C-alpha positions, -999 to 999 in steps of 0.1 A, spaced: -116 372 -280 -88 365 -256 -91 398 -236 -96 391 -199 -118 421 -194 -139 414 -225 -146 380 -210 -155 395 -177 -178 420 -194 -196 393 -214 -200 371 -183 -178 341 -193 -155 349 -164 -173 356 -131 -169 390 -114 -183 410 -85 -204 435 -105 -207 469 -90 -224 489 -118 -233 484 -154 -250 501 -182 -250 500 -220 -216 516 -223 -196 502 -193 -192 475 -167 -177 481 -133 -165 453 -110 -144 449 -78 -107 445 -83 -95 411 -73 -63 426 -57 -77 457 -40 -53 485 -31 -79 504 -10 -111 494 9 -129 505 -22 -112 494 -55 -135 492 -85 -125 489 -121 -148 507 -146 -143 494 -181 -159 503 -214 -179 475 -231 -161 486 -263 -126 471 -264 -100 499 -264 -65 487 -256 -53 518 -238 -56 556 -238 -29 556 -265 -55 538 -288 -84 561 -279 -97 585 -305 -118 616 -306 -148 595 -316 -146 579 -282 -146 611 -262 -182 608 -250 -175 572 -239 -144 583 -220 -164 610 -202 -191 585 -194 -165 562 -177 -156 591 -154 -192 600 -146 -200 563 -139 -170 562 -115 -183 593 -97 -218 577 -94 -202 545 -80 -182 567 -55 -214 584 -43 -231 550 -39 -201 537 -20 -202 567 4 -168 581 -6 -178 617 3 -144 624 19 -127 618 -14 -114 592 -38 -89 588 -66 -95 579 -103 -65 564 -121 -60 552 -157 -28 533 -162 -15 534 -197 13 511 -211 39 490 -193 57 520 -177 23 534 -166 15 502 -147 -12 488 -171 -14 450 -167 -45 443 -188 -48 455 -223 -83 469 -220 -87 505 -210 -102 509 -175 -106 534 -147 -95 525 -112 -118 540 -85 -99 539 -52 -112 552 -19 -121 544 17 -88 555 32 -65 585 28 -45 583 -5 -11 599 -4 8 616 -31 29 607 -50 12 574 -55 44 554 -59 
């Protein structure tokens, strides 16, 4: 498979692992936009939210709960942001669904 995140998840491309379980793998973003910037990706290859289906609803919920667990472990009690970019206009640059966990500084709105 040629998917960058699939290669990271399988271990053929090195990453700074933050969290992992049977459903997802989380790693530090190589271009962090905040002091804490973690990507939480499902082990199952899903291109984007536009490709997700009802059968993956439990997995999608699991990604959010994993991100919350990582936020607690990272000490983000003052707050954090979860982002899922979808499609080119949404800022998605890797065609593998993932949740951005951003925190460690005040995050302003709108995000840009």
